[in-house]
MARMI-910873 format. One record per residue (C-alpha): residue number from 0; x, y, z. Coordinates in Angstrom, 3 decimals, padded with zeros to 6 digits. Example, Ala and Ser with C-alpha at 12.3 -4.5 7.8 and 13.67 -1.06 7.14 Angstrom:
<atoms>
ATOM   nr      east     north        up
ATOM    0   012.300  -004.500   007.800
ATOM    1   013.670  -001.060   007.140
</atoms>
This chain:
<atoms>
ATOM   nr      east     north        up
ATOM    0  -000.099  -000.018  -000.104
ATOM    1   002.734   002.242   000.669
ATOM    2   004.465   001.642  -002.380
ATOM    3   001.201   002.504  -004.399
ATOM    4   001.005   006.050  -002.421
ATOM    5   004.470   006.567  -003.585
ATOM    6   003.907   006.028  -007.057
ATOM    7   000.909   008.112  -007.333
ATOM    8   002.557   011.052  -005.670
ATOM    9   005.556   010.531  -008.424
ATOM   10   002.802   010.603  -011.411
ATOM   11   001.431   013.771  -009.682
ATOM   12   004.773   015.499  -009.639
ATOM   13   005.475   014.544  -013.039
ATOM   14   002.034   015.435  -014.415
ATOM   15   002.897   019.062  -012.975
ATOM   16   006.081   019.276  -015.113
ATOM   17   006.327   022.248  -017.385
ATOM   18   006.569   020.338  -020.634
ATOM   19   003.307   018.344  -019.574
ATOM   20   001.292   021.343  -018.581
ATOM   21   002.137   023.442  -021.489
ATOM   22  -000.692   021.808  -023.430
ATOM   23   002.089   021.288  -026.509
ATOM   24   001.847   017.465  -026.202
ATOM   25   000.095   015.602  -029.343
ATOM   26  -001.902   012.434  -029.172
ATOM   27   000.938   010.393  -030.117
ATOM   28   003.171   011.468  -027.564
ATOM   29   000.350   011.095  -024.792
ATOM   30   000.243   007.452  -025.324
ATOM   31   003.816   007.076  -025.516
ATOM   32   006.032   005.618  -022.556
ATOM   33   007.413   009.025  -022.561
ATOM   34   004.063   010.160  -020.740
ATOM   35   004.667   009.901  -016.932
ATOM   36   000.811   008.929  -016.598
ATOM   37   001.463   005.957  -018.790
ATOM   38   004.573   005.012  -017.322
ATOM   39   003.337   005.387  -013.715
ATOM   40   000.316   003.616  -014.405
ATOM   41   002.080   000.503  -015.950
ATOM   42   004.398   000.437  -012.941
ATOM   43   001.267   000.797  -010.651
ATOM   44  -000.500  -002.176  -012.240
ATOM   45   002.658  -004.200  -012.263
ATOM   46   003.228  -003.696  -008.640
ATOM   47  -000.547  -004.779  -007.916
ATOM   48   000.108  -007.889  -010.100
ATOM   49   002.917  -008.761  -008.096
ATOM   50   001.407  -008.393  -004.840
ATOM   51  -001.649  -010.139  -005.544
ATOM   52   000.592  -013.309  -006.972
ATOM   53   002.392  -013.174  -003.581
ATOM   54  -000.792  -012.747  -001.326
ATOM   55  -002.363  -015.649  -003.396
ATOM   56   000.409  -018.132  -003.948
ATOM   57   002.526  -017.161  -000.605
ATOM   58   000.651  -015.603   002.030
ATOM   59  -002.660  -017.464   001.961
ATOM   60  -000.843  -020.827   001.800
ATOM   61   001.229  -019.969   004.566
ATOM   62  -001.858  -019.075   006.569
ATOM   63  -003.767  -022.041   005.819
ATOM   64  -000.875  -024.232   006.622
ATOM   65  -000.354  -022.629   009.827
ATOM   66  -004.172  -022.814   010.803
ATOM   67  -003.790  -026.280   009.850
ATOM   68  -000.870  -027.206   011.887
ATOM   69  -002.261  -025.341   014.730
ATOM   70  -005.463  -027.416   014.748
ATOM   71  -003.023  -030.582   014.253
ATOM   72  -001.396  -029.511   017.554
ATOM   73  -004.583  -028.831   019.198
ATOM   74  -005.737  -032.049   018.389
ATOM   75  -002.450  -034.044   019.357
ATOM   76  -002.420  -032.331   022.559
ATOM   77  -006.274  -033.519   023.057
ATOM   78  -005.275  -037.000   022.011
ATOM   79  -002.220  -036.989   024.342
ATOM   80  -004.444  -035.757   027.234
ATOM   81  -006.697  -038.610   026.499
ATOM   82  -004.208  -041.003   026.489
ATOM   83  -002.749  -040.066   029.802
ATOM   84  -006.051  -039.888   031.459
ATOM   85  -006.724  -043.280   030.130
ATOM   86  -003.585  -044.480   031.601
ATOM   87  -004.160  -042.773   035.069
ATOM   88  -005.371  -045.401   037.680
ATOM   89  -007.217  -042.530   039.582
ATOM   90  -010.447  -041.082   038.166
ATOM   91  -010.124  -038.368   035.298
ATOM   92  -012.983  -036.277   033.803
ATOM   93  -013.301  -034.037   031.246
ATOM   94  -016.255  -031.243   030.972
ATOM   95  -017.139  -028.388   029.243
ATOM   96  -018.368  -025.102   030.697
ATOM   97  -022.052  -026.352   031.099
ATOM   98  -020.642  -028.799   033.233
ATOM   99  -021.431  -031.730   030.926
ATOM  100  -019.073  -034.713   030.938
ATOM  101  -017.109  -035.211   027.860
ATOM  102  -014.844  -037.723   028.686
ATOM  103  -014.173  -040.131   031.719
ATOM  104  -011.412  -042.785   031.986
ATOM  105  -011.821  -046.230   033.309
ATOM  106  -011.235  -045.186   036.846
ATOM  107  -013.808  -042.490   036.507
ATOM  108  -016.575  -044.983   035.083
ATOM  109  -016.232  -047.058   038.159
ATOM  110  -017.546  -044.351   040.233
ATOM  111  -020.649  -044.540   038.129
ATOM  112  -023.419  -047.407   038.451
ATOM  113  -025.071  -046.554   035.064
ATOM  114  -022.222  -047.399   032.746
ATOM  115  -021.445  -044.630   030.031
ATOM  116  -021.026  -040.865   031.613
ATOM  117  -020.893  -039.068   028.267
ATOM  118  -023.203  -036.183   028.135
ATOM  119  -024.195  -036.409   031.848
ATOM  120  -023.927  -033.565   034.530
ATOM  121  -020.618  -033.846   036.163
ATOM  122  -022.571  -033.121   039.682
ATOM  123  -024.312  -035.938   039.200
ATOM  124  -020.912  -038.029   040.023
ATOM  125  -019.167  -035.552   041.844
ATOM  126  -022.120  -033.377   043.822
ATOM  127  -019.454  -030.739   045.003
ATOM  128  -019.105  -029.225   041.781
ATOM  129  -022.224  -027.356   042.126
ATOM  130  -020.202  -024.951   044.439
ATOM  131  -018.051  -023.582   041.524
ATOM  132  -018.740  -021.823   038.519
ATOM  133  -017.460  -024.225   035.913
ATOM  134  -017.537  -021.530   032.813
ATOM  135  -015.249  -019.039   034.769
ATOM  136  -013.033  -021.904   035.786
ATOM  137  -012.240  -022.686   032.232
ATOM  138  -012.316  -019.139   031.105
ATOM  139  -009.823  -017.961   033.642
ATOM  140  -007.702  -021.273   033.914
ATOM  141  -008.430  -021.522   037.379
ATOM  142  -007.138  -024.507   039.695
ATOM  143  -009.564  -025.703   042.698
ATOM  144  -008.908  -028.387   045.041
ATOM  145  -011.866  -030.168   047.014
ATOM  146  -012.741  -033.148   048.875
ATOM  147  -015.500  -035.544   047.999
ATOM  148  -017.338  -038.655   049.488
ATOM  149  -018.450  -041.119   046.401
ATOM  150  -019.745  -044.543   047.149
ATOM  151  -018.358  -044.473   050.918
ATOM  152  -015.142  -043.593   049.683
ATOM  153  -013.258  -040.365   050.039
ATOM  154  -011.518  -038.593   047.121
ATOM  155  -009.424  -035.447   046.831
ATOM  156  -009.927  -033.813   043.478
ATOM  157  -008.107  -031.153   041.514
ATOM  158  -010.100  -029.131   038.965
ATOM  159  -008.422  -027.395   036.232
ATOM  160  -009.500  -025.052   033.416
ATOM  161  -007.879  -025.148   030.089
ATOM  162  -008.833  -021.938   028.310
ATOM  163  -007.235  -022.811   024.768
ATOM  164  -009.193  -026.196   024.364
ATOM  165  -012.482  -024.437   026.252
ATOM  166  -012.638  -027.419   028.539
ATOM  167  -011.961  -028.530   032.118
ATOM  168  -010.550  -031.315   033.719
ATOM  169  -010.800  -033.081   037.162
ATOM  170  -008.078  -035.338   038.676
ATOM  171  -009.180  -037.339   041.454
ATOM  172  -007.177  -039.165   044.322
ATOM  173  -008.711  -041.970   046.531
ATOM  174  -007.636  -040.763   050.019
ATOM  175  -009.894  -043.148   052.064
ATOM  176  -006.925  -045.042   053.711
ATOM  177  -005.202  -041.774   054.494
ATOM  178  -008.568  -040.140   055.883
ATOM  179  -009.170  -043.183   057.779
ATOM  180  -005.686  -043.016   059.236
ATOM  181  -006.057  -039.254   060.095
ATOM  182  -009.403  -040.004   061.899
ATOM  183  -007.740  -042.665   063.887
ATOM  184  -004.568  -040.408   064.638
ATOM  185  -007.292  -037.545   065.671
ATOM  186  -009.150  -040.234   068.059
ATOM  187  -005.702  -041.303   069.308
ATOM  188  -004.955  -037.718   070.208
ATOM  189  -007.930  -036.879   071.702
ATOM  190  -007.596  -040.318   073.803
ATOM  191  -004.094  -039.247   074.680
ATOM  192  -004.975  -035.773   075.856
ATOM  193  -007.803  -037.258   077.974
ATOM  194  -005.050  -039.578   079.312
ATOM  195  -002.729  -036.865   080.175
ATOM  196  -005.480  -034.798   081.942
ATOM  197  -006.464  -037.992   083.973
ATOM  198  -002.603  -038.562   084.771
ATOM  199  -002.314  -034.978   085.593
ATOM  200  -005.325  -035.187   087.973
ATOM  201  -004.317  -038.503   089.312
ATOM  202  -000.762  -036.928   090.151
ATOM  203  -002.099  -033.978   092.000
ATOM  204  -004.488  -036.076   093.869
ATOM  205  -002.075  -038.563   095.108
ATOM  206   000.587  -035.939   095.773
ATOM  207  -002.039  -034.216   097.923
ATOM  208  -002.751  -037.489   099.784
ATOM  209   000.789  -038.496   100.410
ATOM  210   002.280  -034.862   101.222
ATOM  211  -000.511  -033.981   103.937
ATOM  212   000.160  -036.949   105.928
ATOM  213   003.942  -036.983   105.130
ATOM  214   004.413  -033.412   106.370
ATOM  215   002.610  -034.338   109.689
ATOM  216   004.776  -037.343   110.087
ATOM  217   007.731  -035.263   109.638
ATOM  218   006.846  -032.505   111.887
ATOM  219   005.608  -034.663   114.486
ATOM  220   008.905  -036.669   114.402
ATOM  221   010.842  -033.609   114.722
ATOM  222   008.926  -032.534   117.968
ATOM  223   009.167  -036.015   119.487
ATOM  224   012.715  -036.399   118.748
ATOM  225   013.498  -032.861   120.281
ATOM  226   011.726  -033.591   123.486
ATOM  227   012.956  -037.286   124.123
ATOM  228   016.499  -035.938   123.275
ATOM  229   019.131  -037.366   125.592
ATOM  230   016.529  -039.311   127.418
ATOM  231   016.439  -042.458   125.033
ATOM  232   019.166  -044.868   123.992
ATOM  233   021.027  -044.517   120.424
ATOM  234   018.886  -047.151   118.754
ATOM  235   015.715  -044.973   119.307
ATOM  236   017.502  -041.992   118.163
ATOM  237   018.600  -043.745   115.166
ATOM  238   015.039  -044.887   114.530
ATOM  239   013.992  -040.964   114.608
ATOM  240   016.676  -040.381   112.052
ATOM  241   015.488  -043.055   109.933
ATOM  242   011.876  -041.655   110.011
ATOM  243   013.253  -038.321   108.771
ATOM  244   015.357  -039.721   106.191
ATOM  245   012.809  -041.952   104.831
ATOM  246   010.132  -039.337   104.875
ATOM  247   012.436  -036.901   102.883
ATOM  248   013.330  -039.586   100.219
ATOM  249   009.411  -040.191   099.607
ATOM  250   009.073  -036.512   099.417
ATOM  251   011.600  -036.299   097.023
ATOM  252   010.415  -039.172   094.888
ATOM  253   006.982  -037.476   094.623
ATOM  254   008.566  -034.294   093.377
ATOM  255   010.607  -035.732   090.943
ATOM  256   007.524  -037.585   089.330
ATOM  257   005.676  -034.384   089.558
ATOM  258   008.366  -032.307   088.013
ATOM  259   008.821  -034.950   085.133
ATOM  260   005.230  -034.996   084.599
ATOM  261   004.697  -031.332   084.075
ATOM  262   008.114  -031.140   081.765
ATOM  263   006.804  -033.807   079.484
ATOM  264   003.465  -032.370   079.187
ATOM  265   004.991  -028.633   078.762
ATOM  266   003.014  -027.413   081.488
ATOM  267   006.010  -026.370   083.624
ATOM  268   005.732  -022.276   083.883
ATOM  269   009.226  -020.944   084.006
ATOM  270   009.816  -017.659   085.797
ATOM  271   013.338  -016.050   085.281
ATOM  272   014.619  -013.949   087.997
ATOM  273   018.080  -012.792   089.521
ATOM  274   019.069  -015.856   091.851
ATOM  275   021.725  -015.936   094.112
ATOM  276   023.292  -019.505   093.327
ATOM  277   025.581  -019.919   096.399
ATOM  278   022.686  -019.434   098.916
ATOM  279   020.677  -022.213   097.009
ATOM  280   023.730  -024.511   097.346
ATOM  281   024.126  -023.665   100.981
ATOM  282   020.485  -024.463   101.908
ATOM  283   020.953  -027.969   099.964
ATOM  284   024.229  -028.698   101.917
ATOM  285   022.465  -027.757   105.220
ATOM  286   019.755  -030.422   104.569
ATOM  287   022.416  -033.031   104.005
ATOM  288   024.594  -032.426   107.079
ATOM  289   022.952  -035.390   108.979
ATOM  290   023.525  -037.927   106.044
ATOM  291   026.980  -036.848   105.398
ATOM  292   027.804  -037.453   109.107
ATOM  293   026.095  -040.862   109.044
ATOM  294   028.048  -041.850   106.005
ATOM  295   031.211  -040.589   107.494
ATOM  296   032.604  -038.820   104.274
ATOM  297   033.549  -035.215   103.967
ATOM  298   031.724  -032.400   101.949
ATOM  299   034.114  -029.623   100.959
ATOM  300   032.480  -026.340   099.850
ATOM  301   034.268  -023.321   098.625
ATOM  302   032.766  -020.048   096.553
ATOM  303   035.720  -018.535   094.477
ATOM  304   033.795  -015.702   092.966
ATOM  305   032.129  -012.405   094.204
ATOM  306   029.290  -012.594   091.714
ATOM  307   026.979  -015.504   092.651
ATOM  308   023.914  -013.987   090.790
ATOM  309   022.450  -015.434   087.456
ATOM  310   019.301  -015.049   085.657
ATOM  311   017.150  -018.204   086.105
ATOM  312   014.157  -020.090   087.246
ATOM  313   014.661  -020.313   091.025
ATOM  314   012.687  -023.683   091.361
ATOM  315   014.464  -025.485   088.643
ATOM  316   017.824  -024.398   089.806
ATOM  317   016.745  -025.995   093.407
ATOM  318   016.039  -029.136   091.926
ATOM  319   018.970  -029.122   089.462
ATOM  320   021.378  -029.079   092.487
ATOM  321   019.520  -030.964   094.983
ATOM  322   019.581  -034.129   092.602
ATOM  323   023.370  -033.487   091.645
ATOM  324   024.305  -033.033   095.427
ATOM  325   022.102  -036.046   096.328
ATOM  326   023.531  -038.403   093.736
ATOM  327   027.211  -037.171   094.817
ATOM  328   026.524  -037.973   098.458
ATOM  329   024.400  -041.570   097.794
ATOM  330   026.817  -043.074   095.486
ATOM  331   030.194  -042.142   097.652
ATOM  332   030.904  -044.670   100.323
ATOM  333   034.080  -043.151   101.200
ATOM  334   036.213  -040.168   100.522
ATOM  335   034.679  -036.736   099.831
ATOM  336   032.214  -034.658   097.866
ATOM  337   033.751  -031.054   096.918
ATOM  338   031.613  -028.161   095.559
ATOM  339   032.871  -025.159   093.883
ATOM  340   031.110  -022.069   092.813
ATOM  341   033.124  -019.830   090.326
ATOM  342   033.347  -018.127   086.923
ATOM  343   035.306  -019.197   084.155
ATOM  344   037.580  -017.255   081.664
ATOM  345   034.310  -015.948   079.810
ATOM  346   032.717  -014.939   082.969
ATOM  347   030.201  -017.560   082.964
ATOM  348   029.031  -018.696   086.246
ATOM  349   029.578  -022.512   087.047
ATOM  350   029.006  -024.894   089.749
ATOM  351   030.926  -028.232   089.932
ATOM  352   030.271  -031.171   091.935
ATOM  353   032.977  -033.810   092.359
ATOM  354   032.780  -036.956   094.261
ATOM  355   035.161  -040.008   094.866
ATOM  356   032.094  -042.558   094.540
ATOM  357   031.519  -045.471   092.290
ATOM  358   031.443  -043.429   088.988
ATOM  359   029.522  -044.698   085.810
ATOM  360   030.480  -046.615   082.691
ATOM  361   031.022  -045.364   079.346
ATOM  362   027.918  -047.404   078.001
ATOM  363   025.706  -046.282   080.663
ATOM  364   026.643  -042.473   080.358
ATOM  365   025.318  -042.830   076.897
ATOM  366   021.685  -043.253   078.314
ATOM  367   022.262  -040.923   081.375
ATOM  368   019.709  -038.602   081.071
ATOM  369   016.878  -041.097   079.979
ATOM  370   013.898  -041.080   082.526
ATOM  371   013.799  -044.305   084.960
ATOM  372   017.515  -045.486   084.260
ATOM  373   019.775  -046.838   086.799
ATOM  374   023.128  -048.550   086.004
ATOM  375   022.317  -051.167   088.485
ATOM  376   018.715  -052.360   088.123
ATOM  377   016.265  -054.798   089.691
ATOM  378   014.975  -055.333   093.199
ATOM  379   018.516  -056.252   094.385
ATOM  380   020.066  -053.103   093.227
ATOM  381   022.483  -051.687   095.897
ATOM  382   021.323  -047.989   095.624
ATOM  383   018.009  -046.639   096.101
ATOM  384   016.394  -043.968   093.767
ATOM  385   013.585  -043.688   090.927
ATOM  386   016.013  -042.924   088.009
ATOM  387   014.723  -039.458   087.348
ATOM  388   017.493  -037.705   089.017
ATOM  389   019.625  -036.863   085.769
ATOM  390   016.982  -036.812   083.558
ATOM  391   015.343  -033.911   085.837
ATOM  392   018.849  -032.149   085.796
ATOM  393   018.950  -032.274   081.812
ATOM  394   015.651  -031.028   081.569
ATOM  395   015.876  -028.060   084.069
ATOM  396   019.226  -027.384   082.839
ATOM  397   017.881  -026.649   079.234
ATOM  398   015.168  -024.745   080.600
ATOM  399   017.609  -022.175   082.049
ATOM  400   019.927  -022.482   078.976
ATOM  401   022.800  -023.962   081.297
ATOM  402   025.456  -026.379   079.910
ATOM  403   026.304  -029.651   081.330
ATOM  404   029.768  -030.785   081.569
ATOM  405   030.202  -034.585   082.746
ATOM  406   033.621  -036.681   083.725
ATOM  407   033.255  -040.073   085.047
ATOM  408   035.292  -042.937   085.701
ATOM  409   033.977  -046.518   086.807
ATOM  410   035.165  -046.850   090.737
ATOM  411   036.902  -043.502   090.571
ATOM  412   034.311  -040.859   090.908
ATOM  413   032.251  -038.258   088.752
ATOM  414   032.786  -034.614   088.087
ATOM  415   029.442  -032.727   086.781
ATOM  416   029.692  -028.789   085.921
ATOM  417   026.635  -026.682   085.147
ATOM  418   027.693  -023.790   083.248
ATOM  419   025.321  -020.858   083.050
ATOM  420   025.462  -018.736   079.766
ATOM  421   023.034  -016.033   081.207
</atoms>
């Protein structure tokens, strides 16, 4: 078209030439090739002829070939989709914008009790599709996921619109077993939660029922012991000490069980505050003076730092050091227990408890922090205890972001260090 406009402009320019416009041109010269109108017209006709030939024999065939190849590709794509759908062991459906089924593979046909599904409404097989605008899904190429129950089986469906083909496809997956497993797990979780509540209630009740009379026993035992002090023989004085020791042992066991229950259930509430570690250690040592004297062992305590404060949960620190010192004294038959409070080169507060007791084997150390474990087991084990002490030490230390360093050698002794990062 641009060429045609160009030729016309050239013709007008030439026509305005002085020789042509002078009016002196004869009839012979008018029809000669020297006449710019004639020459230009011939060129214009030639160009139009060439353009017509190119359009008819080149452009149109290429356009028809493109349309044919495009249709073939679309048909091939459709056939491939159908082939994949047929090979799919799970149900696959193809539908139009009206929700009419265009294709269903064998797995999809098995969901129907009436044989062929072609031409039927998709919602007659999958009722949940009535919630969606199928035409919009196809037009916008949307992907939608939903769950449907068919013939007492649970299926997860993915619906995908294909705008180019003006169709939609639904891919199904039988999740009946998965759903049943999920329901079983939900039921098991609910049962476990109820059991946890029952256990917590039982522990709270039994703790109260044991602690109340135990407190009375310990109190009256102390009063009677003071009243008859110096008036009874040594055997009776030993009996008073045994009552006090056994009562404290029972109280400690109850506390350990309750603490472990709270930690395992995640119900233990941590309250961080500035804590004087030295005062906690000294209070615990005073509680074991009688036992240390009875065992005829030494207890050496030293504080080599001026700053004994750390940010921690007071109750859990009491439990940590009570269990550490209790174990050190219990497993030491002769020698000494040494307790040191200090700060390392990084200014971190530490407490080290070292004993000359029975020590531990390398095999047992691997399971040291597992609840209810002891190196010696059975009714005839030489040492008492519930096997919760070290497990509680580890859990409470983790709550306070404290590190544990342990060194132990069988029949040589044990050194356990608690390091506070805060």
